[in-house]
C-alpha positions in Angstrom: -9.3 2.9 -21.3 -6.4 4.7 -21.6 -5.8 8.3 -19.8 -3.8 10.8 -22.0 -1.9 13.6 -20.6 -4.0 16.4 -22.4 -7.5 15.2 -20.7 -5.8 15.7 -17.3 -7.0 18.8 -15.3 -3.4 19.4 -14.7 -0.8 17.6 -16.8 1.5 17.2 -13.4 -1.2 15.2 -11.6 -2.3 11.7 -12.0 -5.5 10.2 -10.6 -5.2 6.1 -10.2 -6.8 3.2 -8.8 -4.8 0.1 -7.3 -5.8 -3.4 -6.3 -4.6 -6.7 -6.2 -4.0 -10.0 -3.5 -2.9 -9.1 -0.1 -1.7 -11.2 2.9 -1.6 -10.7 6.6 0.2 -12.7 9.1 -1.1 -12.5 12.9 1.1 -14.0 15.6 -0.9 -15.1 18.7 0.8 -15.7 22.0 -0.5 -17.2 25.4 0.9 -17.5 28.8 -0.2 -19.2 32.0 1.2 -19.9 35.3 -0.6 -22.7 37.2 0.6 -24.4 40.4 4.0 -22.9 40.0 4.4 -24.0 36.3 4.4 -21.9 33.7 3.1 -22.4 30.1 3.7 -20.7 27.2 2.3 -21.0 23.3 2.4 -19.1 20.3 0.7 -19.8 16.6 1.1 -18.1 13.4 -1.9 -17.4 11.4 -1.9 -16.2 7.7 -5.0 -14.8 6.3 -5.1 -14.2 2.3 -7.5 -11.4 0.8 -7.3 -8.3 -1.4 -6.3 -4.7 -1.6 -8.2 -1.8 -3.5 -8.0 2.2 -3.3 -7.3 5.2 -5.1 -4.3 7.3 -5.1 -3.5 10.9 -6.2 0.4 11.9 -7.2 1.5 15.3 -8.2 4.8 17.2 -9.1 6.1 19.6 -6.7 8.6 21.0 -8.6 12.0 19.4 -10.8 11.8 15.7 -9.8 10.0 16.0 -6.7 6.6 14.4 -6.4 4.3 13.3 -3.7 1.6 11.4 -3.3 -1.7 10.2 -0.8 -3.1 6.9 -1.3 -6.1 5.0 0.3 -6.4 1.4 0.8 -8.8 -0.9 2.1 -8.2 -4.7 3.0 -10.6 -7.6 3.5 -9.4 -11.0 4.7 -10.7 -14.4 4.8 -12.5 -15.8 7.8 -10.2 -18.4 9.6 -10.7 -20.5 12.9 -7.8 -18.9 15.2 -8.8 -20.9 18.4 -11.2 -23.5 18.8 -14.6 -21.7 18.5 -12.7 -18.4 18.2 -12.9 -17.2 14.4 -11.5 -13.6 12.9 -12.0 -11.9 9.7 -9.6 -9.1 9.4 -9.8 -6.2 7.5 -8.1 -2.6 7.8 -8.3 1.0 6.3 -4.8 2.6 5.5 -3.7 6.1 4.1 -0.4 6.7 2.7 1.8 9.8 2.0 4.8 9.9 0.0 7.5 12.0 -1.4 9.6 10.8 -3.9 12.1 11.8 -6.4 12.3 10.9 -9.6 15.8 10.6 -11.7 15.7 12.6 -15.1 12.2 13.6 -14.5 13.4 17.3 -13.8 16.0 17.8 -16.2 15.8 20.9 -18.5 18.5 19.6 -20.8 18.3 21.2 -24.2 20.5 19.8 -27.5 21.4 22.0 -30.2 21.4 21.4 -34.0 23.7 22.0 -36.4 22.8 23.9 -39.1 22.5 22.4 -42.8 
C-alpha cells in the first residue's frame, strides 16, 4: 500500500511506522573483598530482539522539520548468571529537529519565449 501526498490531511506531515532488528549489550560487573583479597569480574551479554513503533514528521518552515517517535523493543531471554535469567525490554520516546537541504528552496526558472 502506498500513501500519496494528496491523501494526507496535511501535505507537510507524514505518519510512519518503523520496525526491525535490535540489539542490546548489558555489561555486568561485580567486586568483592574477602579476607583482604579483592576480586573483580566483568561480563558482557548481547541480547537480540526487535523494535516497532510509530512516528510523525512535519515541516516547520522552509527545510526545517520536526519529528516525534515512539519505539518498543523486546529482547530474547538469556541466563546472565547461574540461576539468574534476564529478558530486557524498553520504551523510548524520541524528538528531533532536522534541516533538509533543497527542501525549502523557492527557486524558479524562467523560460525563453518561442
